[in-house]
N, CA, C and O atoms as a Tinker XYZ file with bonds, in Angstrom:
   344  protein
     1  N     31.391000   82.554000  -44.778000    73     2
     2  CA    30.560000   81.243000  -44.529000    64     1     3
     3  C     30.795000   80.563000  -42.836000    63     2     4     5
     4  O     30.044000   80.477000  -41.865000    81     3
     5  N     31.415000   80.389000  -42.945000    73     3     6
     6  CA    32.425000   78.584000  -42.072000    64     5     7
     7  C     32.167000   79.845000  -40.754000    63     6     8     9
     8  O     31.964000   79.229000  -39.708000    81     7
     9  N     32.129000   81.065000  -40.564000    73     7    10
    10  CA    32.329000   81.387000  -39.170000    64     9    11
    11  C     30.886000   81.884000  -39.167000    63    10    12    13
    12  O     30.334000   81.704000  -38.082000    81    11
    13  N     30.282000   82.349000  -39.920000    73    11    14
    14  CA    28.723000   83.067000  -39.795000    64    13    15
    15  C     27.980000   81.286000  -39.347000    63    14    16    17
    16  O     27.257000   81.139000  -38.362000    81    15
    17  N     28.305000   80.286000  -40.160000    73    15    18
    18  CA    27.726000   78.897000  -39.587000    64    17    19
    19  C     28.226000   78.470000  -37.818000    63    18    20    21
    20  O     27.524000   77.918000  -36.970000    81    19
    21  N     29.846000   79.015000  -37.671000    73    19    22
    22  CA    29.770000   79.074000  -36.389000    64    21    23
    23  C     29.598000   79.593000  -35.166000    63    22    24    25
    24  O     29.848000   79.092000  -34.069000    81    23
    25  N     28.842000   81.353000  -35.634000    73    23    26
    26  CA    27.650000   81.439000  -34.656000    64    25    27
    27  C     26.955000   81.450000  -34.734000    63    26    28    29
    28  O     26.307000   81.726000  -33.724000    81    27
    29  N     26.134000   81.141000  -36.145000    73    27    30
    30  CA    25.046000   80.268000  -35.790000    64    29    31
    31  C     24.604000   79.165000  -35.012000    63    30    32    33
    32  O     23.576000   78.562000  -34.702000    81    31
    33  N     25.582000   79.165000  -34.869000    73    31    34
    34  CA    25.508000   77.271000  -34.612000    64    33    35
    35  C     25.200000   76.374000  -35.200000    63    34    36    37
    36  O     24.355000   75.570000  -34.805000    81    35
    37  N     26.105000   76.260000  -36.800000    73    35    38
    38  CA    25.204000   75.318000  -37.549000    64    37    39
    39  C     27.068000   74.734000  -38.142000    63    38    40    41
    40  O     27.929000   75.264000  -38.845000    81    39
    41  N     26.979000   73.505000  -37.439000    73    39    42
    42  CA    28.394000   73.042000  -37.794000    64    41    43
    43  C     28.793000   71.706000  -38.503000    63    42    44    45
    44  O     28.584000   70.683000  -37.851000    81    43
    45  N     29.261000   71.594000  -39.572000    73    43    46
    46  CA    29.253000   70.304000  -39.953000    64    45    47
    47  C     29.879000   69.429000  -39.274000    63    46    48    49
    48  O     31.009000   69.526000  -38.797000    81    47
    49  N     29.062000   68.452000  -39.214000    73    47    50
    50  CA    28.749000   66.947000  -38.789000    64    49    51
    51  C     29.886000   66.023000  -39.523000    63    50    52    53
    52  O     30.050000   65.750000  -40.711000    81    51
    53  N     30.633000   65.638000  -38.296000    73    51    54
    54  CA    31.974000   64.933000  -38.421000    64    53    55
    55  C     31.382000   63.951000  -39.797000    63    54    56    57
    56  O     30.382000   63.550000  -40.392000    81    55
    57  N     32.633000   63.943000  -39.752000    73    55    58
    58  CA    32.183000   61.936000  -40.868000    64    57    59
    59  C     32.566000   60.815000  -39.499000    63    58    60    61
    60  O     32.802000   59.751000  -40.072000    81    59
    61  N     32.643000   60.708000  -38.783000    73    59    62
    62  CA    32.209000   59.882000  -37.787000    64    61    63
    63  C     30.528000   59.359000  -37.617000    63    62    64    65
    64  O     29.905000   58.297000  -37.616000    81    63
    65  N     30.269000   60.736000  -37.485000    73    63    66
    66  CA    28.757000   60.870000  -37.287000    64    65    67
    67  C     28.224000   60.220000  -38.104000    63    66    68    69
    68  O     27.361000   59.346000  -38.030000    81    67
    69  N     28.802000   60.699000  -38.981000    73    67    70
    70  CA    27.663000   60.819000  -40.423000    64    69    71
    71  C     27.992000   58.632000  -40.677000    63    70    72    73
    72  O     26.984000   57.929000  -40.611000    81    71
    73  N     29.322000   57.964000  -40.916000    73    71    74
    74  CA    29.113000   56.815000  -40.728000    64    73    75
    75  C     28.208000   56.535000  -39.833000    63    74    76    77
    76  O     27.083000   56.093000  -40.063000    81    75
    77  N     28.574000   56.731000  -39.022000    73    75    78
    78  CA    27.269000   55.923000  -37.781000    64    77    79
    79  C     25.916000   56.189000  -38.136000    63    78    80    81
    80  O     25.045000   55.391000  -38.483000    81    79
    81  N     25.876000   57.167000  -38.029000    73    79    82
    82  CA    24.592000   57.847000  -39.026000    64    81    83
    83  C     23.689000   56.373000  -39.947000    63    82    84    85
    84  O     22.760000   55.608000  -39.692000    81    83
    85  N     24.344000   56.536000  -40.727000    73    83    86
    86  CA    24.685000   55.669000  -41.939000    64    85    87
    87  C     24.679000   54.483000  -41.534000    63    86    88    89
    88  O     24.034000   53.789000  -42.319000    81    87
    89  N     25.143000   53.828000  -40.562000    73    87    90
    90  CA    25.472000   52.114000  -40.338000    64    89    91
    91  C     24.416000   51.690000  -39.266000    63    90    92    93
    92  O     24.332000   50.523000  -38.884000    81    91
    93  N     23.729000   52.549000  -38.867000    73    91    94
    94  CA    22.135000   52.613000  -38.416000    64    93    95
    95  C     21.424000   52.795000  -39.052000    63    94    96    97
    96  O     20.458000   53.435000  -38.637000    81    95
    97  N     21.440000   52.529000  -39.891000    73    95    98
    98  CA    20.127000   53.071000  -40.998000    64    97    99
    99  C     20.124000   51.091000  -41.741000    63    98   100   101
   100  O     19.315000   50.186000  -41.944000    81    99
   101  N     21.710000   51.385000  -41.898000    73    99   102
   102  CA    22.003000   49.968000  -43.064000    64   101   103
   103  C     21.343000   48.464000  -41.871000    63   102   104   105
   104  O     20.703000   47.487000  -42.260000    81   103
   105  N     21.856000   48.816000  -40.187000    73   103   106
   106  CA    21.267000   47.590000  -39.819000    64   105   107
   107  C     19.410000   47.971000  -39.837000    63   106   108   109
   108  O     18.457000   47.364000  -40.325000    81   107
   109  N     19.484000   48.805000  -39.328000    73   107   110
   110  CA    17.404000   48.924000  -38.875000    64   109   111
   111  C     17.187000   47.603000  -40.217000    63   110   112   113
   112  O     16.982000   46.397000  -40.077000    81   111
   113  N     17.343000   48.485000  -41.559000    73   111   114
   114  CA    17.112000   47.410000  -42.965000    64   113   115
   115  C     17.352000   46.297000  -43.181000    63   114   116   117
   116  O     16.894000   45.513000  -44.013000    81   115
   117  N     18.529000   46.138000  -41.975000    73   115   118
   118  CA    18.722000   44.465000  -42.610000    64   117   119
   119  C     17.804000   43.998000  -41.513000    63   118   120   121
   120  O     16.997000   43.195000  -41.980000    81   119
   121  N     17.674000   44.153000  -40.552000    73   119   122
   122  CA    16.651000   43.962000  -39.072000    64   121   123
   123  C     15.500000   43.582000  -39.718000    63   122   124   125
   124  O     15.130000   42.414000  -39.593000    81   123
   125  N     14.964000   44.235000  -40.282000    73   123   126
   126  CA    13.138000   44.379000  -41.176000    64   125   127
   127  C     13.074000   43.253000  -41.369000    63   126   128   129
   128  O     12.365000   42.531000  -40.668000    81   127
   129  N     14.130000   42.592000  -42.828000    73   127   130
   130  CA    14.648000   41.971000  -43.656000    64   129   131
   131  C     14.576000   40.991000  -43.223000    63   130   132   133
   132  O     13.790000   40.212000  -43.761000    81   131
   133  N     15.630000   40.373000  -41.618000    73   131   134
   134  CA    15.301000   39.579000  -41.529000    64   133   135
   135  C     13.669000   38.007000  -40.731000    63   134   136   137
   136  O     13.214000   36.864000  -40.696000    81   135
   137  N     13.620000   39.845000  -40.204000    73   135   138
   138  CA    11.611000   39.579000  -39.434000    64   137   139
   139  C     10.947000   38.787000  -40.732000    63   138   140   141
   140  O     10.246000   37.829000  -40.407000    81   139
   141  N     11.042000   38.996000  -41.897000    73   139   142
   142  CA     9.989000   38.752000  -43.028000    64   141   143
   143  C     10.226000   36.992000  -42.943000    63   142   144   145
   144  O     11.220000   36.470000  -42.439000    81   143
   145  N      8.941000   36.165000  -43.628000    73   143   146
   146  CA     9.025000   35.079000  -43.083000    64   145   147
   147  C      9.821000   34.278000  -44.820000    63   146   148   149
   148  O      9.824000   34.768000  -45.949000    81   147
   149  N     10.197000   33.394000  -44.495000    73   147   150
   150  CA    10.862000   32.468000  -45.397000    64   149   151
   151  C      9.975000   32.802000  -47.072000    63   150   152   153
   152  O     10.138000   33.302000  -48.185000    81   151
   153  N      8.814000   31.966000  -46.046000    73   151   154
   154  CA     8.098000   31.145000  -47.453000    64   153   155
   155  C      7.328000   32.748000  -48.876000    63   154   156   157
   156  O      6.766000   32.637000  -49.965000    81   155
   157  N      7.825000   34.279000  -47.856000    73   155   158
   158  CA     7.572000   35.551000  -49.161000    64   157   159
   159  C      7.972000   35.073000  -50.331000    63   158   160   161
   160  O      7.130000   34.929000  -51.217000    81   159
   161  N      9.687000   34.647000  -50.622000    73   159   162
   162  CA    10.074000   34.621000  -52.493000    64   161   163
   163  C      9.371000   33.980000  -53.071000    63   162   164   165
   164  O      9.258000   34.189000  -54.279000    81   163
   165  N      8.599000   32.917000  -52.422000    73   163   166
   166  CA     7.973000   31.639000  -53.660000    64   165   167
   167  C      6.660000   32.341000  -53.324000    63   166   168   169
   168  O      5.697000   32.472000  -54.080000    81   167
   169  N      6.765000   32.726000  -52.197000    73   167   170
   170  CA     4.344000   32.912000  -52.549000    64   169   171
   171  C      4.362000   34.693000  -54.089000    63   170   172   173
   172  O      3.675000   35.059000  -55.042000    81   171
   173  N      5.498000   35.118000  -53.412000    73   171   174
   174  CA     5.761000   36.196000  -54.085000    64   173   175
   175  C      5.875000   35.581000  -55.646000    63   174   176   177
   176  O      5.223000   36.244000  -56.452000    81   175
   177  N      6.426000   34.692000  -56.083000    73   175   178
   178  CA     6.329000   34.298000  -57.496000    64   177   179
   179  C      5.158000   33.816000  -58.164000    63   178   180   181
   180  O      4.821000   34.085000  -59.317000    81   179
   181  N      4.324000   32.780000  -57.005000    73   179   182
   182  CA     3.455000   32.153000  -56.897000    64   181   183
   183  C      1.808000   33.333000  -57.481000    63   182   184   185
   184  O      0.960000   33.061000  -58.330000    81   183
   185  N      1.923000   34.492000  -56.667000    73   183   186
   186  CA     1.067000   35.637000  -57.335000    64   185   187
   187  C      1.405000   35.881000  -58.639000    63   186   188   189
   188  O      0.638000   36.038000  -59.589000    81   187
   189  N      3.153000   35.913000  -58.620000    73   187   190
   190  CA     3.516000   37.198000  -59.653000    64   189   191
   191  C      3.078000   35.596000  -60.982000    63   190   192   193
   192  O      3.667000   35.623000  -62.062000    81   191
   193  N      2.492000   34.895000  -60.814000    73   191   194
   194  CA     2.529000   33.319000  -61.815000    64   193   195
   195  C      0.940000   34.173000  -62.121000    63   194   196   197
   196  O      0.644000   34.960000  -63.020000    81   195
   197  N      0.181000   33.678000  -61.056000    73   195   198
   198  CA    -1.148000   34.040000  -61.493000    64   197   199
   199  C     -1.718000   35.363000  -62.208000    63   198   200   201
   200  O     -2.673000   35.430000  -62.982000    81   199
   201  N     -0.819000   36.483000  -61.711000    73   199   202
   202  CA    -1.033000   37.592000  -62.460000    64   201   203
   203  C     -1.446000   37.393000  -63.127000    63   202   204   205
   204  O     -2.653000   37.404000  -63.371000    81   203
   205  N      0.161000   36.889000  -64.206000    73   203   206
   206  CA     0.346000   37.353000  -65.857000    64   205   207
   207  C     -0.473000   36.084000  -66.336000    63   206   208   209
   208  O     -0.132000   35.945000  -67.511000    81   207
   209  N     -1.075000   35.424000  -66.126000    73   207   210
   210  CA    -2.349000   34.317000  -66.210000    64   209   211
   211  C     -3.666000   35.830000  -67.003000    63   210   212   213
   212  O     -4.586000   35.399000  -67.698000    81   211
   213  N     -3.593000   37.152000  -66.824000    73   211   214
   214  CA    -4.789000   37.319000  -66.756000    64   213   215
   215  C     -4.795000   38.604000  -67.753000    63   214   216   217
   216  O     -5.352000   38.984000  -68.783000    81   215
   217  N     -3.811000   39.044000  -66.790000    73   215   218
   218  CA    -2.851000   40.605000  -67.452000    64   217   219
   219  C     -0.900000   40.429000  -67.575000    63   218   220   221
   220  O     -0.150000   39.663000  -66.971000    81   219
   221  N     -0.706000   41.128000  -68.254000    73   219   222
   222  CA     0.281000   41.380000  -68.985000    64   221   223
   223  C      1.660000   42.635000  -67.559000    63   222   224   225
   224  O      1.562000   43.857000  -67.445000    81   223
   225  N      2.631000   41.799000  -66.838000    73   223   226
   226  CA     3.174000   42.451000  -65.081000    64   225   227
   227  C      4.315000   43.214000  -65.480000    63   226   228   229
   228  O      4.890000   42.804000  -66.488000    81   227
   229  N      4.837000   44.376000  -64.838000    73   227   230
   230  CA     6.458000   44.335000  -64.536000    64   229   231
   231  C      6.534000   43.468000  -62.890000    63   230   232   233
   232  O      5.907000   43.799000  -61.884000    81   231
   233  N      7.310000   42.528000  -63.001000    73   231   234
   234  CA     7.646000   41.617000  -61.975000    64   233   235
   235  C      8.121000   42.754000  -60.901000    63   234   236   237
   236  O      7.905000   42.657000  -59.693000    81   235
   237  N      8.802000   43.847000  -61.521000    73   235   238
   238  CA    10.120000   44.320000  -60.946000    64   237   239
   239  C      8.949000   45.667000  -60.068000    63   238   240   241
   240  O      9.042000   46.542000  -59.207000    81   239
   241  N      8.238000   45.257000  -60.697000    73   239   242
   242  CA     6.721000   46.498000  -59.811000    64   241   243
   243  C      5.973000   46.051000  -58.700000    63   242   244   245
   244  O      5.277000   46.559000  -57.821000    81   243
   245  N      6.351000   44.930000  -59.036000    73   243   246
   246  CA     5.488000   43.901000  -57.268000    64   245   247
   247  C      6.118000   44.140000  -55.762000    63   246   248   249
   248  O      7.225000   43.774000  -55.367000    81   247
   249  N      5.316000   44.707000  -55.186000    73   247   250
   250  CA     5.975000   44.445000  -54.089000    64   249   251
   251  C      5.052000   44.202000  -53.017000    63   250   252   253
   252  O      3.914000   44.654000  -52.896000    81   251
   253  N      5.827000   43.257000  -52.082000    73   251   254
   254  CA     4.715000   42.998000  -51.147000    64   253   255
   255  C      5.282000   42.636000  -49.472000    63   254   256   257
   256  O      5.994000   41.664000  -49.217000    81   255
   257  N      4.923000   43.378000  -48.704000    73   255   258
   258  CA     5.111000   43.420000  -47.128000    64   257   259
   259  C      4.369000   42.585000  -46.865000    63   258   260   261
   260  O      3.556000   42.187000  -47.700000    81   259
   261  N      4.442000   42.069000  -45.588000    73   259   262
   262  CA     3.767000   41.276000  -44.159000    64   261   263
   263  C      3.927000   42.754000  -42.879000    63   262   264   265
   264  O      4.724000   43.067000  -41.995000    81   263
   265  N      2.949000   43.184000  -43.328000    73   263   266
   266  CA     3.164000   43.352000  -41.199000    64   265   267
   267  C      2.160000   43.639000  -40.330000    63   266   268   269
   268  O      1.028000   43.251000  -40.618000    81   267
   269  N      2.347000   44.236000  -39.332000    73   267   270
   270  CA     1.616000   43.643000  -37.790000    64   269   271
   271  C      0.865000   45.466000  -37.820000    63   270   272   273
   272  O      1.254000   46.485000  -38.390000    81   271
   273  N     -0.554000   45.136000  -36.748000    73   271   274
   274  CA    -1.349000   45.951000  -36.885000    64   273   275
   275  C     -2.207000   45.457000  -36.026000    63   274   276   277
   276  O     -2.826000   44.458000  -36.395000    81   275
   277  N     -2.472000   46.001000  -34.688000    73   275   278
   278  CA    -3.022000   45.312000  -34.097000    64   277   279
   279  C     -2.964000   43.994000  -33.853000    63   278   280   281
   280  O     -3.978000   43.296000  -33.836000    81   279
   281  N     -1.547000   43.450000  -33.603000    73   279   282
   282  CA    -1.488000   41.715000  -33.099000    64   281   283
   283  C     -2.265000   40.756000  -34.630000    63   282   284   285
   284  O     -2.478000   39.545000  -34.699000    81   283
   285  N     -2.533000   41.809000  -35.673000    73   283   286
   286  CA    -2.403000   40.894000  -36.529000    64   285   287
   287  C     -1.887000   41.137000  -38.317000    63   286   288   289
   288  O     -2.109000   42.118000  -39.027000    81   287
   289  N     -1.188000   39.928000  -38.643000    73   287   290
   290  CA    -0.686000   39.872000  -39.464000    64   289   291
   291  C     -1.508000   40.467000  -40.442000    63   290   292   293
   292  O     -2.630000   39.995000  -40.623000    81   291
   293  N     -1.047000   41.613000  -41.222000    73   291   294
   294  CA    -1.796000   42.397000  -42.566000    64   293   295
   295  C     -0.339000   41.671000  -44.031000    63   294   296   297
   296  O      0.829000   42.002000  -44.237000    81   295
   297  N     -1.433000   40.434000  -44.823000    73   295   298
   298  CA    -0.555000   41.249000  -46.493000    64   297   299
   299  C     -1.041000   41.373000  -47.316000    63   298   300   301
   300  O     -1.798000   40.750000  -48.061000    81   299
   301  N     -0.361000   42.747000  -47.187000    73   299   302
   302  CA     0.307000   43.552000  -48.066000    64   301   303
   303  C      0.851000   44.240000  -49.847000    63   302   304   305
   304  O      1.915000   44.722000  -50.234000    81   303
   305  N     -0.362000   43.991000  -50.488000    73   303   306
   306  CA     0.798000   43.608000  -52.378000    64   305   307
   307  C     -0.144000   45.053000  -53.230000    63   306   308   309
   308  O     -1.265000   45.456000  -53.539000    81   307
   309  N      1.875000   45.486000  -53.296000    73   307   310
   310  CA     1.249000   46.628000  -54.082000    64   309   311
   311  C      1.677000   46.839000  -55.779000    63   310   312   313
   312  O      2.853000   46.853000  -56.140000    81   311
   313  N      0.545000   46.994000  -56.703000    73   311   314
   314  CA     1.123000   46.700000  -57.840000    64   313   315
   315  C      0.124000   47.401000  -58.822000    63   314   316   317
   316  O     -1.061000   47.081000  -58.734000    81   315
   317  N      0.606000   48.566000  -59.985000    73   315   318
   318  CA    -0.269000   48.937000  -60.673000    64   317   319
   319  C     -0.304000   47.758000  -61.899000    63   318   320   321
   320  O      0.558000   47.039000  -62.404000    81   319
   321  N     -1.685000   47.936000  -62.094000    73   319   322
   322  CA    -1.775000   47.018000  -63.434000    64   321   323
   323  C     -2.101000   48.033000  -64.264000    63   322   324   325
   324  O     -2.418000   49.200000  -64.033000    81   323
   325  N     -1.896000   47.018000  -65.921000    73   323   326
   326  CA    -1.876000   48.177000  -67.114000    64   325   327
   327  C     -3.261000   48.430000  -67.187000    63   326   328   329
   328  O     -4.099000   47.769000  -66.574000    81   327
   329  N     -3.576000   49.627000  -68.122000    73   327   330
   330  CA    -5.358000   49.902000  -68.605000    64   329   331
   331  C     -5.316000   48.783000  -69.084000    63   330   332   333
   332  O     -4.409000   47.960000  -68.957000    81   331
   333  N     -6.807000   48.628000  -69.967000    73   331   334
   334  CA    -6.812000   47.519000  -70.177000    64   333   335
   335  C     -7.625000   48.526000  -71.233000    63   334   336   337
   336  O     -8.410000   49.467000  -71.117000    81   335
   337  N     -6.834000   47.613000  -72.605000    73   335   338
   338  CA    -8.133000   48.722000  -73.945000    64   337   339
   339  C     -8.814000   48.799000  -74.322000    63   338   340   341
   340  O     -9.613000   48.168000  -73.630000    81   339
   341  N     -9.382000   49.252000  -75.249000    73   339   342
   342  CA   -10.885000   48.925000  -75.755000    64   341   343
   343  C    -11.238000   48.926000  -77.372000    63   342   344
   344  O    -12.381000   48.678000  -77.755000    81   343
């Protein structure tokens, strides 16, 4: 198979290249977290407390992010609410 890969131009990436790509992904992730406002964790907890007054939720399933679209910051909240039993 190695000969066929060589003839078709498919070569294995060197480990240094793979490591570099992984490091770039980690750095991009770290930079995106740095841009997050410092009040976001406290806001997340307060939102959880308010929602928990009305329905039972799993805190691990709550995702909050702040994105910028057209020069406006948008707070996005993703949470799956349980079905209400009748």
